mmCIF file of the N, C-alpha and C atoms, coordinates in Angstrom:
data_MODEL
# 
_entry.id   MODEL 
# 
loop_
_atom_site.group_PDB 
_atom_site.id 
_atom_site.type_symbol 
_atom_site.label_atom_id 
_atom_site.label_alt_id 
_atom_site.label_comp_id 
_atom_site.label_asym_id 
_atom_site.label_entity_id 
_atom_site.label_seq_id 
_atom_site.pdbx_PDB_ins_code 
_atom_site.Cartn_x 
_atom_site.Cartn_y 
_atom_site.Cartn_z 
_atom_site.occupancy 
_atom_site.B_iso_or_equiv 
_atom_site.pdbx_formal_charge 
_atom_site.auth_seq_id 
_atom_site.auth_comp_id 
_atom_site.auth_asym_id 
_atom_site.auth_atom_id 
_atom_site.pdbx_PDB_model_num 
ATOM 1   N N  . MET A 1 1  ? -87.858 1.304  44.067 1.00 0.00 ? 1  MET A N  1 
ATOM 2   C CA . MET A 1 1  ? -86.585 0.689  44.387 1.00 0.00 ? 1  MET A CA 1 
ATOM 3   C C  . MET A 1 1  ? -85.423 1.564  43.919 1.00 0.00 ? 1  MET A C  1 
ATOM 4   N N  . ILE A 1 2  ? -85.492 2.058  42.690 1.00 0.00 ? 2  ILE A N  1 
ATOM 5   C CA . ILE A 1 2  ? -84.425 2.888  42.152 1.00 0.00 ? 2  ILE A CA 1 
ATOM 6   C C  . ILE A 1 2  ? -84.289 4.168  42.962 1.00 0.00 ? 2  ILE A C  1 
ATOM 7   N N  . LEU A 1 3  ? -85.391 4.758  43.392 1.00 0.00 ? 3  LEU A N  1 
ATOM 8   C CA . LEU A 1 3  ? -85.348 5.984  44.170 1.00 0.00 ? 3  LEU A CA 1 
ATOM 9   C C  . LEU A 1 3  ? -84.630 5.789  45.504 1.00 0.00 ? 3  LEU A C  1 
ATOM 10  N N  . VAL A 1 4  ? -84.691 4.611  46.036 1.00 0.00 ? 4  VAL A N  1 
ATOM 11  C CA . VAL A 1 4  ? -84.028 4.312  47.302 1.00 0.00 ? 4  VAL A CA 1 
ATOM 12  C C  . VAL A 1 4  ? -82.515 4.242  47.099 1.00 0.00 ? 4  VAL A C  1 
ATOM 13  N N  . LEU A 1 5  ? -82.046 3.785  45.944 1.00 0.00 ? 5  LEU A N  1 
ATOM 14  C CA . LEU A 1 5  ? -80.620 3.622  45.661 1.00 0.00 ? 5  LEU A CA 1 
ATOM 15  C C  . LEU A 1 5  ? -79.928 4.942  45.314 1.00 0.00 ? 5  LEU A C  1 
ATOM 16  N N  . VAL A 1 6  ? -80.666 5.916  44.853 1.00 0.00 ? 6  VAL A N  1 
ATOM 17  C CA . VAL A 1 6  ? -80.084 7.200  44.437 1.00 0.00 ? 6  VAL A CA 1 
ATOM 18  C C  . VAL A 1 6  ? -79.348 7.896  45.591 1.00 0.00 ? 6  VAL A C  1 
ATOM 19  N N  . PRO A 1 7  ? -79.945 8.062  46.761 1.00 0.00 ? 7  PRO A N  1 
ATOM 20  C CA . PRO A 1 7  ? -79.207 8.720  47.847 1.00 0.00 ? 7  PRO A CA 1 
ATOM 21  C C  . PRO A 1 7  ? -77.939 7.956  48.240 1.00 0.00 ? 7  PRO A C  1 
ATOM 22  N N  . GLN A 1 8  ? -78.021 6.636  48.232 1.00 0.00 ? 8  GLN A N  1 
ATOM 23  C CA . GLN A 1 8  ? -76.833 5.835  48.570 1.00 0.00 ? 8  GLN A CA 1 
ATOM 24  C C  . GLN A 1 8  ? -75.748 6.013  47.508 1.00 0.00 ? 8  GLN A C  1 
ATOM 25  N N  . ALA A 1 9  ? -76.129 6.047  46.249 1.00 0.00 ? 9  ALA A N  1 
ATOM 26  C CA . ALA A 1 9  ? -75.168 6.241  45.167 1.00 0.00 ? 9  ALA A CA 1 
ATOM 27  C C  . ALA A 1 9  ? -74.504 7.611  45.294 1.00 0.00 ? 9  ALA A C  1 
ATOM 28  N N  . LYS A 1 10 ? -75.303 8.626  45.588 1.00 0.00 ? 10 LYS A N  1 
ATOM 29  C CA . LYS A 1 10 ? -74.743 9.968  45.761 1.00 0.00 ? 10 LYS A CA 1 
ATOM 30  C C  . LYS A 1 10 ? -73.772 10.002 46.946 1.00 0.00 ? 10 LYS A C  1 
ATOM 31  N N  . SER A 1 11 ? -74.127 9.347  48.011 1.00 0.00 ? 11 SER A N  1 
ATOM 32  C CA . SER A 1 11 ? -73.264 9.294  49.193 1.00 0.00 ? 11 SER A CA 1 
ATOM 33  C C  . SER A 1 11 ? -71.960 8.568  48.880 1.00 0.00 ? 11 SER A C  1 
ATOM 34  N N  . ASP A 1 12 ? -72.056 7.461  48.162 1.00 0.00 ? 12 ASP A N  1 
ATOM 35  C CA . ASP A 1 12 ? -70.857 6.701  47.779 1.00 0.00 ? 12 ASP A CA 1 
ATOM 36  C C  . ASP A 1 12 ? -69.931 7.531  46.891 1.00 0.00 ? 12 ASP A C  1 
ATOM 37  N N  . ILE A 1 13 ? -70.533 8.227  45.934 1.00 0.00 ? 13 ILE A N  1 
ATOM 38  C CA . ILE A 1 13 ? -69.742 9.086  45.037 1.00 0.00 ? 13 ILE A CA 1 
ATOM 39  C C  . ILE A 1 13 ? -69.044 10.180 45.845 1.00 0.00 ? 13 ILE A C  1 
ATOM 40  N N  . HIS A 1 14 ? -69.774 10.813 46.723 1.00 0.00 ? 14 HIS A N  1 
ATOM 41  C CA . HIS A 1 14 ? -69.214 11.884 47.534 1.00 0.00 ? 14 HIS A CA 1 
ATOM 42  C C  . HIS A 1 14 ? -68.052 11.378 48.400 1.00 0.00 ? 14 HIS A C  1 
ATOM 43  N N  . SER A 1 15 ? -68.249 10.248 49.075 1.00 0.00 ? 15 SER A N  1 
ATOM 44  C CA . SER A 1 15 ? -67.193 9.741  49.944 1.00 0.00 ? 15 SER A CA 1 
ATOM 45  C C  . SER A 1 15 ? -65.976 9.277  49.140 1.00 0.00 ? 15 SER A C  1 
ATOM 46  N N  . THR A 1 16 ? -66.188 8.691  47.991 1.00 0.00 ? 16 THR A N  1 
ATOM 47  C CA . THR A 1 16 ? -65.073 8.257  47.142 1.00 0.00 ? 16 THR A CA 1 
ATOM 48  C C  . THR A 1 16 ? -64.264 9.455  46.651 1.00 0.00 ? 16 THR A C  1 
ATOM 49  N N  . ILE A 1 17 ? -64.950 10.467 46.182 1.00 0.00 ? 17 ILE A N  1 
ATOM 50  C CA . ILE A 1 17 ? -64.269 11.675 45.702 1.00 0.00 ? 17 ILE A CA 1 
ATOM 51  C C  . ILE A 1 17 ? -63.537 12.354 46.862 1.00 0.00 ? 17 ILE A C  1 
ATOM 52  N N  . SER A 1 18 ? -64.137 12.401 48.020 1.00 0.00 ? 18 SER A N  1 
ATOM 53  C CA . SER A 1 18 ? -63.499 13.018 49.191 1.00 0.00 ? 18 SER A CA 1 
ATOM 54  C C  . SER A 1 18 ? -62.204 12.293 49.556 1.00 0.00 ? 18 SER A C  1 
ATOM 55  N N  . ARG A 1 19 ? -62.239 10.951 49.543 1.00 0.00 ? 19 ARG A N  1 
ATOM 56  C CA . ARG A 1 19 ? -61.023 10.177 49.844 1.00 0.00 ? 19 ARG A CA 1 
ATOM 57  C C  . ARG A 1 19 ? -59.944 10.436 48.801 1.00 0.00 ? 19 ARG A C  1 
ATOM 58  N N  . GLN A 1 20 ? -60.332 10.487 47.541 1.00 0.00 ? 20 GLN A N  1 
ATOM 59  C CA . GLN A 1 20 ? -59.356 10.738 46.485 1.00 0.00 ? 20 GLN A CA 1 
ATOM 60  C C  . GLN A 1 20 ? -58.741 12.131 46.621 1.00 0.00 ? 20 GLN A C  1 
ATOM 61  N N  . LEU A 1 21 ? -59.564 13.125 46.950 1.00 0.00 ? 21 LEU A N  1 
ATOM 62  C CA . LEU A 1 21 ? -59.056 14.485 47.138 1.00 0.00 ? 21 LEU A CA 1 
ATOM 63  C C  . LEU A 1 21 ? -58.092 14.550 48.329 1.00 0.00 ? 21 LEU A C  1 
ATOM 64  N N  . GLU A 1 22 ? -58.416 13.829 49.385 1.00 0.00 ? 22 GLU A N  1 
ATOM 65  C CA . GLU A 1 22 ? -57.535 13.798 50.558 1.00 0.00 ? 22 GLU A CA 1 
ATOM 66  C C  . GLU A 1 22 ? -56.183 13.179 50.204 1.00 0.00 ? 22 GLU A C  1 
ATOM 67  N N  . ARG A 1 23 ? -56.201 12.091 49.459 1.00 0.00 ? 23 ARG A N  1 
ATOM 68  C CA . ARG A 1 23 ? -54.951 11.461 49.017 1.00 0.00 ? 23 ARG A CA 1 
ATOM 69  C C  . ARG A 1 23 ? -54.164 12.394 48.097 1.00 0.00 ? 23 ARG A C  1 
ATOM 70  N N  . LEU A 1 24 ? -54.871 13.076 47.221 1.00 0.00 ? 24 LEU A N  1 
ATOM 71  C CA . LEU A 1 24 ? -54.219 14.005 46.305 1.00 0.00 ? 24 LEU A CA 1 
ATOM 72  C C  . LEU A 1 24 ? -53.571 15.156 47.070 1.00 0.00 ? 24 LEU A C  1 
ATOM 73  N N  . ARG A 1 25 ? -54.246 15.691 48.073 1.00 0.00 ? 25 ARG A N  1 
ATOM 74  C CA . ARG A 1 25 ? -53.672 16.768 48.893 1.00 0.00 ? 25 ARG A CA 1 
ATOM 75  C C  . ARG A 1 25 ? -52.447 16.273 49.653 1.00 0.00 ? 25 ARG A C  1 
ATOM 76  N N  . SER A 1 26 ? -52.533 15.064 50.163 1.00 0.00 ? 26 SER A N  1 
ATOM 77  C CA . SER A 1 26 ? -51.398 14.480 50.881 1.00 0.00 ? 26 SER A CA 1 
ATOM 78  C C  . SER A 1 26 ? -50.197 14.326 49.938 1.00 0.00 ? 26 SER A C  1 
ATOM 79  N N  . ARG A 1 27 ? -50.459 13.854 48.746 1.00 0.00 ? 27 ARG A N  1 
ATOM 80  C CA . ARG A 1 27 ? -49.384 13.698 47.742 1.00 0.00 ? 27 ARG A CA 1 
ATOM 81  C C  . ARG A 1 27 ? -48.788 15.056 47.389 1.00 0.00 ? 27 ARG A C  1 
ATOM 82  N N  . GLU A 1 28 ? -49.632 16.073 47.275 1.00 0.00 ? 28 GLU A N  1 
ATOM 83  C CA . GLU A 1 28 ? -49.167 17.427 46.966 1.00 0.00 ? 28 GLU A CA 1 
ATOM 84  C C  . GLU A 1 28 ? -48.216 17.920 48.051 1.00 0.00 ? 28 GLU A C  1 
ATOM 85  N N  . VAL A 1 29 ? -48.594 17.735 49.310 1.00 0.00 ? 29 VAL A N  1 
ATOM 86  C CA . VAL A 1 29 ? -47.748 18.176 50.426 1.00 0.00 ? 29 VAL A CA 1 
ATOM 87  C C  . VAL A 1 29 ? -46.415 17.444 50.393 1.00 0.00 ? 29 VAL A C  1 
ATOM 88  N N  . TRP A 1 30 ? -46.440 16.144 50.143 1.00 0.00 ? 30 TRP A N  1 
ATOM 89  C CA . TRP A 1 30 ? -45.207 15.360 50.087 1.00 0.00 ? 30 TRP A CA 1 
ATOM 90  C C  . TRP A 1 30 ? -44.315 15.835 48.936 1.00 0.00 ? 30 TRP A C  1 
ATOM 91  N N  . LEU A 1 31 ? -44.910 16.047 47.764 1.00 0.00 ? 31 LEU A N  1 
ATOM 92  C CA . LEU A 1 31 ? -44.129 16.503 46.611 1.00 0.00 ? 31 LEU A CA 1 
ATOM 93  C C  . LEU A 1 31 ? -43.527 17.884 46.849 1.00 0.00 ? 31 LEU A C  1 
ATOM 94  N N  . LEU A 1 32 ? -44.279 18.781 47.471 1.00 0.00 ? 32 LEU A N  1 
ATOM 95  C CA . LEU A 1 32 ? -43.740 20.107 47.779 1.00 0.00 ? 32 LEU A CA 1 
ATOM 96  C C  . LEU A 1 32 ? -42.559 19.988 48.738 1.00 0.00 ? 32 LEU A C  1 
ATOM 97  N N  . GLY A 1 33 ? -42.647 19.073 49.676 1.00 0.00 ? 33 GLY A N  1 
ATOM 98  C CA . GLY A 1 33 ? -41.528 18.824 50.577 1.00 0.00 ? 33 GLY A CA 1 
ATOM 99  C C  . GLY A 1 33 ? -40.310 18.302 49.828 1.00 0.00 ? 33 GLY A C  1 
ATOM 100 N N  . GLN A 1 34 ? -40.536 17.434 48.859 1.00 0.00 ? 34 GLN A N  1 
ATOM 101 C CA . GLN A 1 34 ? -39.435 16.902 48.055 1.00 0.00 ? 34 GLN A CA 1 
ATOM 102 C C  . GLN A 1 34 ? -38.769 18.006 47.235 1.00 0.00 ? 34 GLN A C  1 
ATOM 103 N N  . VAL A 1 35 ? -39.572 18.902 46.698 1.00 0.00 ? 35 VAL A N  1 
ATOM 104 C CA . VAL A 1 35 ? -39.021 20.036 45.939 1.00 0.00 ? 35 VAL A CA 1 
ATOM 105 C C  . VAL A 1 35 ? -38.139 20.885 46.849 1.00 0.00 ? 35 VAL A C  1 
ATOM 106 N N  . ASP A 1 36 ? -38.590 21.116 48.083 1.00 0.00 ? 36 ASP A N  1 
ATOM 107 C CA . ASP A 1 36 ? -37.784 21.882 49.035 1.00 0.00 ? 36 ASP A CA 1 
ATOM 108 C C  . ASP A 1 36 ? -36.455 21.176 49.329 1.00 0.00 ? 36 ASP A C  1 
ATOM 109 N N  . LEU A 1 37 ? -36.498 19.855 49.491 1.00 0.00 ? 37 LEU A N  1 
ATOM 110 C CA . LEU A 1 37 ? -35.267 19.105 49.756 1.00 0.00 ? 37 LEU A CA 1 
ATOM 111 C C  . LEU A 1 37 ? -34.291 19.196 48.578 1.00 0.00 ? 37 LEU A C  1 
ATOM 112 N N  . VAL A 1 38 ? -34.822 19.073 47.377 1.00 0.00 ? 38 VAL A N  1 
ATOM 113 C CA . VAL A 1 38 ? -33.972 19.174 46.180 1.00 0.00 ? 38 VAL A CA 1 
ATOM 114 C C  . VAL A 1 38 ? -33.365 20.576 46.090 1.00 0.00 ? 38 VAL A C  1 
ATOM 115 N N  . GLN A 1 39 ? -34.163 21.591 46.368 1.00 0.00 ? 39 GLN A N  1 
ATOM 116 C CA . GLN A 1 39 ? -33.676 22.975 46.327 1.00 0.00 ? 39 GLN A CA 1 
ATOM 117 C C  . GLN A 1 39 ? -32.556 23.180 47.346 1.00 0.00 ? 39 GLN A C  1 
ATOM 118 N N  . GLN A 1 40 ? -32.730 22.661 48.552 1.00 0.00 ? 40 GLN A N  1 
ATOM 119 C CA . GLN A 1 40 ? -31.704 22.797 49.589 1.00 0.00 ? 40 GLN A CA 1 
ATOM 120 C C  . GLN A 1 40 ? -30.420 22.087 49.175 1.00 0.00 ? 40 GLN A C  1 
ATOM 121 N N  . ALA A 1 41 ? -30.556 20.896 48.612 1.00 0.00 ? 41 ALA A N  1 
ATOM 122 C CA . ALA A 1 41 ? -29.378 20.150 48.155 1.00 0.00 ? 41 ALA A CA 1 
ATOM 123 C C  . ALA A 1 41 ? -28.669 20.906 47.036 1.00 0.00 ? 41 ALA A C  1 
ATOM 124 N N  . LYS A 1 42 ? -29.440 21.428 46.105 1.00 0.00 ? 42 LYS A N  1 
ATOM 125 C CA . LYS A 1 42 ? -28.866 22.190 44.993 1.00 0.00 ? 42 LYS A CA 1 
ATOM 126 C C  . LYS A 1 42 ? -28.133 23.424 45.510 1.00 0.00 ? 42 LYS A C  1 
ATOM 127 N N  . ASP A 1 43 ? -28.770 24.129 46.446 1.00 0.00 ? 43 ASP A N  1 
ATOM 128 C CA . ASP A 1 43 ? -28.136 25.323 47.018 1.00 0.00 ? 43 ASP A CA 1 
ATOM 129 C C  . ASP A 1 43 ? -26.821 24.969 47.709 1.00 0.00 ? 43 ASP A C  1 
ATOM 130 N N  . GLY A 1 44 ? -26.798 23.841 48.414 1.00 0.00 ? 44 GLY A N  1 
ATOM 131 C CA . GLY A 1 44 ? -25.577 23.401 49.084 1.00 0.00 ? 44 GLY A CA 1 
ATOM 132 C C  . GLY A 1 44 ? -24.460 23.106 48.096 1.00 0.00 ? 44 GLY A C  1 
ATOM 133 N N  . VAL A 1 45 ? -24.799 22.422 47.026 1.00 0.00 ? 45 VAL A N  1 
ATOM 134 C CA . VAL A 1 45 ? -23.806 22.092 45.997 1.00 0.00 ? 45 VAL A CA 1 
ATOM 135 C C  . VAL A 1 45 ? -23.284 23.366 45.335 1.00 0.00 ? 45 VAL A C  1 
ATOM 136 N N  . LEU A 1 46 ? -24.193 24.273 45.001 1.00 0.00 ? 46 LEU A N  1 
ATOM 137 C CA . LEU A 1 46 ? -23.777 25.522 44.355 1.00 0.00 ? 46 LEU A CA 1 
ATOM 138 C C  . LEU A 1 46 ? -22.890 26.359 45.275 1.00 0.00 ? 46 LEU A C  1 
ATOM 139 N N  . HIS A 1 47 ? -23.210 26.381 46.558 1.00 0.00 ? 47 HIS A N  1 
ATOM 140 C CA . HIS A 1 47 ? -22.394 27.132 47.517 1.00 0.00 ? 47 HIS A CA 1 
ATOM 141 C C  . HIS A 1 47 ? -20.993 26.522 47.598 1.00 0.00 ? 47 HIS A C  1 
ATOM 142 N N  . SER A 1 48 ? -20.925 25.216 47.666 1.00 0.00 ? 48 SER A N  1 
ATOM 143 C CA . SER A 1 48 ? -19.633 24.530 47.716 1.00 0.00 ? 48 SER A CA 1 
ATOM 144 C C  . SER A 1 48 ? -18.816 24.799 46.452 1.00 0.00 ? 48 SER A C  1 
ATOM 145 N N  . GLN A 1 49 ? -19.459 24.722 45.306 1.00 0.00 ? 49 GLN A N  1 
ATOM 146 C CA . GLN A 1 49 ? -18.757 24.987 44.047 1.00 0.00 ? 49 GLN A CA 1 
ATOM 147 C C  . GLN A 1 49 ? -18.281 26.435 43.987 1.00 0.00 ? 49 GLN A C  1 
ATOM 148 N N  . SER A 1 50 ? -19.091 27.348 44.477 1.00 0.00 ? 50 SER A N  1 
ATOM 149 C CA . SER A 1 50 ? -18.708 28.758 44.487 1.00 0.00 ? 50 SER A CA 1 
ATOM 150 C C  . SER A 1 50 ? -17.471 28.982 45.351 1.00 0.00 ? 50 SER A C  1 
ATOM 151 N N  . GLU A 1 51 ? -17.436 28.352 46.520 1.00 0.00 ? 51 GLU A N  1 
ATOM 152 C CA . GLU A 1 51 ? -16.263 28.486 47.391 1.00 0.00 ? 51 GLU A CA 1 
ATOM 153 C C  . GLU A 1 51 ? -15.014 27.937 46.713 1.00 0.00 ? 51 GLU A C  1 
ATOM 154 N N  . LYS A 1 52 ? -15.145 26.784 46.075 1.00 0.00 ? 52 LYS A N  1 
ATOM 155 C CA . LYS A 1 52 ? -13.992 26.181 45.384 1.00 0.00 ? 52 LYS A CA 1 
ATOM 156 C C  . LYS A 1 52 ? -13.521 27.070 44.238 1.00 0.00 ? 52 LYS A C  1 
ATOM 157 N N  . LEU A 1 53 ? -14.458 27.666 43.502 1.00 0.00 ? 53 LEU A N  1 
ATOM 158 C CA . LEU A 1 53 ? -14.078 28.561 42.407 1.00 0.00 ? 53 LEU A CA 1 
ATOM 159 C C  . LEU A 1 53 ? -13.361 29.807 42.934 1.00 0.00 ? 53 LEU A C  1 
ATOM 160 N N  . HIS A 1 54 ? -13.845 30.351 44.068 1.00 0.00 ? 54 HIS A N  1 
ATOM 161 C CA . HIS A 1 54 ? -13.190 31.522 44.657 1.00 0.00 ? 54 HIS A CA 1 
ATOM 162 C C  . HIS A 1 54 ? -11.772 31.182 45.121 1.00 0.00 ? 54 HIS A C  1 
ATOM 163 N N  . GLN A 1 55 ? -11.611 29.985 45.687 1.00 0.00 ? 55 GLN A N  1 
ATOM 164 C CA . GLN A 1 55 ? -10.277 29.555 46.105 1.00 0.00 ? 55 GLN A CA 1 
ATOM 165 C C  . GLN A 1 55 ? -9.355  29.406 44.895 1.00 0.00 ? 55 GLN A C  1 
ATOM 166 N N  . ALA A 1 56 ? -9.870  28.801 43.839 1.00 0.00 ? 56 ALA A N  1 
ATOM 167 C CA . ALA A 1 56 ? -9.070  28.612 42.627 1.00 0.00 ? 56 ALA A CA 1 
ATOM 168 C C  . ALA A 1 56 ? -8.715  29.969 42.012 1.00 0.00 ? 56 ALA A C  1 
ATOM 169 N N  . LEU A 1 57 ? -9.663  30.893 42.009 1.00 0.00 ? 57 LEU A N  1 
ATOM 170 C CA . LEU A 1 57 ? -9.409  32.224 41.474 1.00 0.00 ? 57 LEU A CA 1 
ATOM 171 C C  . LEU A 1 57 ? -8.341  32.941 42.295 1.00 0.00 ? 57 LEU A C  1 
ATOM 172 N N  . GLY A 1 58 ? -8.428  32.796 43.616 1.00 0.00 ? 58 GLY A N  1 
ATOM 173 C CA . GLY A 1 58 ? -7.401  33.396 44.473 1.00 0.00 ? 58 GLY A CA 1 
ATOM 174 C C  . GLY A 1 58 ? -6.030  32.823 44.171 1.00 0.00 ? 58 GLY A C  1 
ATOM 175 N N  . GLY A 1 59 ? -5.950  31.519 43.975 1.00 0.00 ? 59 GLY A N  1 
ATOM 176 C CA . GLY A 1 59 ? -4.677  30.886 43.619 1.00 0.00 ? 59 GLY A CA 1 
ATOM 177 C C  . GLY A 1 59 ? -4.158  31.382 42.286 1.00 0.00 ? 59 GLY A C  1 
ATOM 178 N N  . LEU A 1 60 ? -5.030  31.521 41.312 1.00 0.00 ? 60 LEU A N  1 
ATOM 179 C CA . LEU A 1 60 ? -4.605  32.021 40.001 1.00 0.00 ? 60 LEU A CA 1 
ATOM 180 C C  . LEU A 1 60 ? -4.133  33.470 40.078 1.00 0.00 ? 60 LEU A C  1 
ATOM 181 N N  . ASN A 1 61 ? -4.827  34.283 40.860 1.00 0.00 ? 61 ASN A N  1 
ATOM 182 C CA . ASN A 1 61 ? -4.396  35.667 41.042 1.00 0.00 ? 61 ASN A CA 1 
ATOM 183 C C  . ASN A 1 61 ? -3.024  35.726 41.698 1.00 0.00 ? 61 ASN A C  1 
ATOM 184 N N  . HIS A 1 62 ? -2.780  34.843 42.653 1.00 0.00 ? 62 HIS A N  1 
ATOM 185 C CA . HIS A 1 62 ? -1.477  34.794 43.315 1.00 0.00 ? 62 HIS A CA 1 
ATOM 186 C C  . HIS A 1 62 ? -0.379  34.435 42.310 1.00 0.00 ? 62 HIS A C  1 
ATOM 187 N N  . VAL A 1 63 ? -0.648  33.449 41.472 1.00 0.00 ? 63 VAL A N  1 
ATOM 188 C CA . VAL A 1 63 ? 0.328   33.042 40.453 1.00 0.00 ? 63 VAL A CA 1 
ATOM 189 C C  . VAL A 1 63 ? 0.581   34.190 39.480 1.00 0.00 ? 63 VAL A C  1 
ATOM 190 N N  . LEU A 1 64 ? -0.477  34.891 39.079 1.00 0.00 ? 64 LEU A N  1 
ATOM 191 C CA . LEU A 1 64 ? -0.307  36.023 38.163 1.00 0.00 ? 64 LEU A CA 1 
ATOM 192 C C  . LEU A 1 64 ? 0.532   37.127 38.803 1.00 0.00 ? 64 LEU A C  1 
ATOM 193 N N  . ASN A 1 65 ? 0.305   37.378 40.092 1.00 0.00 ? 65 ASN A N  1 
ATOM 194 C CA . ASN A 1 65 ? 1.103   38.381 40.791 1.00 0.00 ? 65 ASN A CA 1 
ATOM 195 C C  . ASN A 1 65 ? 2.559   37.964 40.869 1.00 0.00 ? 65 ASN A C  1 
ATOM 196 N N  . LEU A 1 66 ? 2.809   36.690 41.144 1.00 0.00 ? 66 LEU A N  1 
ATOM 197 C CA . LEU A 1 66 ? 4.186   36.199 41.190 1.00 0.00 ? 66 LEU A CA 1 
ATOM 198 C C  . LEU A 1 66 ? 4.844   36.327 39.821 1.00 0.00 ? 66 LEU A C  1 
ATOM 199 N N  . ASP A 1 67 ? 4.104   36.014 38.773 1.00 0.00 ? 67 ASP A N  1 
ATOM 200 C CA . ASP A 1 67 ? 4.641   36.114 37.420 1.00 0.00 ? 67 ASP A CA 1 
ATOM 201 C C  . ASP A 1 67 ? 4.978   37.569 37.081 1.00 0.00 ? 67 ASP A C  1 
ATOM 202 N N  . SER A 1 68 ? 4.084   38.474 37.484 1.00 0.00 ? 68 SER A N  1 
ATOM 203 C CA . SER A 1 68 ? 4.322   39.896 37.243 1.00 0.00 ? 68 SER A CA 1 
ATOM 204 C C  . SER A 1 68 ? 5.557   40.370 37.997 1.00 0.00 ? 68 SER A C  1 
ATOM 205 N N  . LYS A 1 69 ? 5.709   39.936 39.238 1.00 0.00 ? 69 LYS A N  1 
ATOM 206 C CA . LYS A 1 69 ? 6.882   40.318 40.033 1.00 0.00 ? 69 LYS A CA 1 
ATOM 207 C C  . LYS A 1 69 ? 8.151   39.726 39.434 1.00 0.00 ? 69 LYS A C  1 
ATOM 208 N N  . ALA A 1 70 ? 8.057   38.507 38.912 1.00 0.00 ? 70 ALA A N  1 
ATOM 209 C CA . ALA A 1 70 ? 9.217   37.874 38.286 1.00 0.00 ? 70 ALA A CA 1 
ATOM 210 C C  . ALA A 1 70 ? 9.627   38.657 37.035 1.00 0.00 ? 70 ALA A C  1 
ATOM 211 N N  . GLU A 1 71 ? 8.643   39.117 36.271 1.00 0.00 ? 71 GLU A N  1 
ATOM 212 C CA . GLU A 1 71 ? 8.955   39.910 35.081 1.00 0.00 ? 71 GLU A CA 1 
ATOM 213 C C  . GLU A 1 71 ? 9.616   41.227 35.478 1.00 0.00 ? 71 GLU A C  1 
ATOM 214 N N  . GLN A 1 72 ? 9.120   41.852 36.538 1.00 0.00 ? 72 GLN A N  1 
ATOM 215 C CA . GLN A 1 72 ? 9.728   43.102 37.018 1.00 0.00 ? 72 GLN A CA 1 
ATOM 216 C C  . GLN A 1 72 ? 11.154  42.858 37.482 1.00 0.00 ? 72 GLN A C  1 
ATOM 217 N N  . LEU A 1 73 ? 11.353  41.751 38.200 1.00 0.00 ? 73 LEU A N  1 
ATOM 218 C CA . LEU A 1 73 ? 12.692  41.417 38.673 1.00 0.00 ? 73 LEU A CA 1 
ATOM 219 C C  . LEU A 1 73 ? 13.618  41.140 37.498 1.00 0.00 ? 73 LEU A C  1 
ATOM 220 N N  . ASP A 1 74 ? 13.125  40.438 36.497 1.00 0.00 ? 74 ASP A N  1 
ATOM 221 C CA . ASP A 1 74 ? 13.936  40.185 35.300 1.00 0.00 ? 74 ASP A CA 1 
ATOM 222 C C  . ASP A 1 74 ? 14.341  41.500 34.640 1.00 0.00 ? 74 ASP A C  1 
ATOM 223 N N  . THR A 1 75 ? 13.434  42.457 34.574 1.00 0.00 ? 75 THR A N  1 
ATOM 224 C CA . THR A 1 75 ? 13.724  43.760 33.982 1.00 0.00 ? 75 THR A CA 1 
ATOM 225 C C  . THR A 1 75 ? 14.783  44.492 34.778 1.00 0.00 ? 75 THR A C  1 
ATOM 226 N N  . VAL A 1 76 ? 14.670  44.470 36.102 1.00 0.00 ? 76 VAL A N  1 
ATOM 227 C CA . VAL A 1 76 ? 15.647  45.130 36.979 1.00 0.00 ? 76 VAL A CA 1 
ATOM 228 C C  . VAL A 1 76 ? 17.019  44.491 36.817 1.00 0.00 ? 76 VAL A C  1 
ATOM 229 N N  . ILE A 1 77 ? 17.067  43.183 36.801 1.00 0.00 ? 77 ILE A N  1 
ATOM 230 C CA . ILE A 1 77 ? 18.347  42.474 36.649 1.00 0.00 ? 77 ILE A CA 1 
ATOM 231 C C  . ILE A 1 77 ? 18.946  42.771 35.284 1.00 0.00 ? 77 ILE A C  1 
ATOM 232 N N  . LYS A 1 78 ? 18.145  42.740 34.253 1.00 0.00 ? 78 LYS A N  1 
ATOM 233 C CA . LYS A 1 78 ? 18.627  43.022 32.894 1.00 0.00 ? 78 LYS A CA 1 
ATOM 234 C C  . LYS A 1 78 ? 19.167  44.443 32.805 1.00 0.00 ? 78 LYS A C  1 
ATOM 235 N N  . ASP A 1 79 ? 18.418  45.419 33.374 1.00 0.00 ? 79 ASP A N  1 
ATOM 236 C CA . ASP A 1 79 ? 18.883  46.808 33.362 1.00 0.00 ? 79 ASP A CA 1 
ATOM 237 C C  . ASP A 1 79 ? 20.177  46.960 34.140 1.00 0.00 ? 79 ASP A C  1 
ATOM 238 N N  . THR A 1 80 ? 20.280  46.263 35.271 1.00 0.00 ? 80 THR A N  1 
ATOM 239 C CA . THR A 1 80 ? 21.487  46.345 36.096 1.00 0.00 ? 80 THR A CA 1 
ATOM 240 C C  . THR A 1 80 ? 22.671  45.757 35.349 1.00 0.00 ? 80 THR A C  1 
ATOM 241 N N  . LEU A 1 81 ? 22.486  44.647 34.690 1.00 0.00 ? 81 LEU A N  1 
ATOM 242 C CA . LEU A 1 81 ? 23.564  44.010 33.954 1.00 0.00 ? 81 LEU A CA 1 
ATOM 243 C C  . LEU A 1 81 ? 23.964  44.829 32.727 1.00 0.00 ? 81 LEU A C  1 
ATOM 244 N N  . ASP A 1 82 ? 23.029  45.545 32.150 1.00 0.00 ? 82 ASP A N  1 
ATOM 245 C CA . ASP A 1 82 ? 23.317  46.366 30.981 1.00 0.00 ? 82 ASP A CA 1 
ATOM 246 C C  . ASP A 1 82 ? 24.150  47.598 31.343 1.00 0.00 ? 82 ASP A C  1 
ATOM 247 N N  . LYS A 1 83 ? 24.134  48.008 32.595 1.00 0.00 ? 83 LYS A N  1 
ATOM 248 C CA . LYS A 1 83 ? 24.869  49.214 33.011 1.00 0.00 ? 83 LYS A CA 1 
ATOM 249 C C  . LYS A 1 83 ? 26.312  48.962 33.197 1.00 0.00 ? 83 LYS A C  1 
# 
């Protein structure tokens, strides 16, 4: 009787493990897809932040140039008035 149950037990074990492995592979594929989505979202946010920083830097450079020109103009006016 026991000898008859052994092949069935082996078959049950094999099919159970196979189903679990299939589910695990499916979960792996889904998780890898989620990682890709997170990476794409992160890249989008970083790109947007980079553009905003470049715009802000351009604005600051413009202000610095205006300040430098104002200082030069002040020097010219002061020199002219001193003459």
